[in-house]
C-alpha positions, 0 to 999 in steps of 0.5 A, spaced: 159 889 502 152 890 503 151 897 503 155 899 496 150 905 494 150 908 501 158 908 502 158 911 495 154 917 497 158 917 504 153 914 508 156 908 512 150 906 516 144 908 512 143 906 504 140 911 499 133 911 502 136 913 509 135 906 512 140 904 518 141 897 515 144 895 522 137 897 525 133 892 520 137 886 521 132 882 525 126 883 520 128 886 514 123 888 508 124 885 501 122 892 499 125 896 504 131 893 505 133 888 499 140 888 501 139 885 508 133 880 506 137 877 500 143 876 505 139 873 510 136 868 505 142 866 502 145 864 509 138 860 510 139 857 504 146 855 505 144 852 512 139 848 509 144 845 504 148 842 510 153 848 511 155 850 518 156 858 519 161 858 524 163 865 524 159 872 521 163 878 522 160 885 521 165 890 519 164 897 519 169 902 516 168 910 518 172 916 515 175 918 522 
């Protein structure tokens, strides 16, 4: 789970700063979007080590 802090406070799309993490996937900031920035760096690192990413699934959970 990437948005733990947001989900704990009832925000399924936004983190504690009110940033919609889905809208910042393409060009995340290390300061403003550390969750996405770290995940993308991990994916890039795995690819660099020879791993092949076959599937990436973005699950969403909502209260309704």
